[in-house]
N, C-alpha and C positions, 0 to 999 in steps of 0.2 A: 303597270305597274307605275306609281309615282317616280320619276326618274330621280328625285332627291333623295330617295332612300338608297340608290346605288352607292358604293363604295367610290369617294370623289378623289380626285388624284391628290389634293392638298389635304385629304383628310388623315390624321395619324390613328395607328392602331398599336396596340400593347405587343411588341415582341418578346421583350424579356422584362420581367417584373423586378421588383428591388432585390428580393432574395436570389434571383438568378444573377442579377449584375453584381450583386456582394460576392457570390461565388466565384463568378468571372474574374473580378478585380484581385481577389485571394489568389486565384490559380495564376494570373499574372505575374503579381508580386512574388510568389514563391518559386515559380518557374525562372524568372530572371534572376533571382537571389541565388538560387540552385546552379544556375548556368555562369553565373560571375565568380562564384565560390568553387565550383566544380570542374568547370572546362580548363582553367589554367594549369590545373594537375596535369590534364591529357597533353599539354603541350610544355610542359615544364623544362624540358630540354632547350627550349629557345630561351636566350638571354633577357627577353623582355618581361617573360612570364617570372624568371628567377628575381628580376627588379621588383615586380609588381607584387610579388608575394615572397618576400624573403624569409628565411627560417627564423624561428624565435617567434615572439610574441604575435606577430602581424599572422604568421601562418596558423598559431593556436586560435587566433580570432576568428581567421577563416574557417577553420572545423567548427566552432561554436556557431557560427552564422549558417554553416550548412545544414548542419544537423537540426538547427532551429527552423530553418525553413522547410524541412523535411517533414517535421512535425506539423507544423502548421498545414502543410499540404496535405497529410494525411488526415488531420481533422476537417479539413475541407471537403474531402472526397467522402468522408463519413456523413458530413452534414448534406451533401448532395445526394449519397444513397438513403439517408432518411426522408429527405424532400421529395424524393421519386418515388417510394414506397407509401408515405403517409400523406402527401397532398394531391388532390384531384388534378391540379395542373401539372403536379410532377409524372404522375401516371400516364397523363395524355402527352407529355412531351416525349417521355420514355417509348410509348408505342409508336409516336412519328418517327423516332430514330431507329426502329427496328428496321434492319436492312430487308429489302423485299425483292421479288424477282424483276419489277420495275427498275429497281435502282441500277442492276447489271445491264439492262435494256437501254437504260439512260446513258450511262457511262459510254457503251458502244455506239449510240446514236450520237452523242457530244463530241466523241473522237472523230467519227467520220464526216459530222458537219464541219467541224474545225478544219480537217483536212481537205476537204472540198474536192477530192480525186473524183468521185462518181459525177460530180457536176461537171468537173472539166471534161471527162469522159463523154459526157452527152453532147456538150459544146461543140466538141471536135467531130461529132459524130460517131463515135466509137460505142456499140452496145445501144444505139438509140432505140431499135424496136424493144430490146429487153427493157429499158428504163420506160417505154411508152406503156408496156404492160405492166410493169411494178414501179410505180413512181416512188413507192416507199424508199427504194434503194438510191433515191437521188439526195436524200436528207437535205430538203430543201428548207427546212425549220430546225431550229434547236429543240430538244425535249422539253416538255412542260412539266415543270416542278411542283409539288405540293408543299408542305409546309417546311420540309426539310429537303433539299438534294442530296445526291450522292456524295458529293465532297464532304459537306457538312456532317453527314453520317459518318464517312470514313474517319474524320478528324475526331469525333465524338469518342468512338470506339480505339480508335488510337492514343486516345489521352487515357483510356482507361486500361487498356493493355499496356502501354508504356509506363504507366505510372505503378502497375502491380509488379512488372520486371524491375522497376528501379527500386521500389520500396523492399522487394524481398532481397535484391542481391546487396542494396544499401545498408539493410539492417545487418546482414552477415559480415559486411565489410567492417562496419560499427563493431560490431561484436566478434571479433577475431577468434577469441578463446574459444567461443561457443560454436563458431564455424568449425575451427579445427578439432574440436570434441565430436562434432557430428558426422563430418564430411572428410575424406582424405584432402590433401594439400591440392591436388590439381582440380578438384570441385572448386575450392576457394579462390584459385587463380582464373577459374571459368568467371566467377561472381565479378571480379574485377574487370575482367575483359568486357563481359556482358554490359555491366554497368556503365564503363566509360564510352563503348560505341553507340548504346542506346541513347546516351547523354547527347552525343554529336549528331546522331540522327535526328532527335527531338528537336534540336537547336536548330538545324538546317531547315527541318519541315516547317516549323513556325516562322522563321525568318522569310523563307524563301514561298512557300507555299501559302501558309494561310495569311500572312501580312499581305499577300498580292490579291488573294482571293476576297479577303474582307475589307482591304482598304486601298489598294493602288489599283486596282482593275479601272477600265474606263468607266463603268457604272456607277462605281463608288467613289473615284478620286475626288478630292486629295483623303477622304477619310469617311468611314459609315461611322455615324454618330450612335449607332443602336446601342453599341457598348456601353454609351455614356448615359443617354437617355430612355433607352430601352423602347424606342418607337420606331415605327417603319411607316412609310407614307402609301397613300392608295397607289399612287403611281408603282413605286416599289413593289408593292404587293401584286400588283397586275403585272409587270414585267418579269418580276423575279420568280413569283410562286403563283403562277396563275390558276393550278386547281384549287389552291386554298382561296384564292379570290373568287373563284367560281362560286365555291361551296358557300362563302360569305354572302354572295349575291343572291343565291338560291334561298338562304336563310333568312334573308331580308324579304325576299318575295313570300314567303311562305307567312312568315310574321304579319306582312301586309295584308294578305288575303284573309288571315285569320282576324284580324283588326276590321276588315270591312265586312266579315261574315257577322262577327258580333255586332257591329254598328246597324246590319240590317235586321238581326234579330230584335234588337232593342226598339227599332222604329216598328216593327211588325206587332210587338207584344202589347196586350191591351193596357190602358192606362198612361201611355208613354207620349201620348199625343198633346199637341198645344192645348192649353185651357183657353 
């Protein structure tokens, strides 16, 4: 095969199209607006947050911003659901996001690879015969990922689950009268507790886990630009998503073989020779 057809390290590929990037921008904006206007209530006993959100007009504006951001979040999620159902790319992305048995194996293998315990045991001679017969357990290489790895899938479904919890609990906190008509007081109190701690969990997950995985890890530092331009390089594809890279290579090989076959047919067909 012509090597020029293989994905080059400097070649760029679309990872997120414009619609997906806009949905992501809206998610970022609404998330941080909700955190900035909601989390201070969780720590309202501290003097700093009393100063930041004093009672009166500022507190009322906070409530309007919080509920406005929640409405935009709901509309964005509805857009994403429609995009997933009614567009081919959305359906393909969704199928790629569905957890499979390989994701659980990948998580296990990544953990053991990062720990390096079995490699250490092998180096010091412990269990060497076992590792010689079963080299898999050495975890010499990290698992190979397809379009989305298990971390990306977990984060995707966590956003869906967390949003459902926050929207449901937040709605009944907004409509206290309806909540108390439908449920006893202790259920309404559960809504408040769940809403508060789910918000704190989401904030920590994004700031600590997502920000590191996407922007601060050594492979992407100081920041992955994919969320801005939607592109990924051939090198990133080959190192971070090798199974997708191999599938793309095979597709290009098949396309090249088909082109050669058609060229051969045209040369053999009557009337195509030189005049």
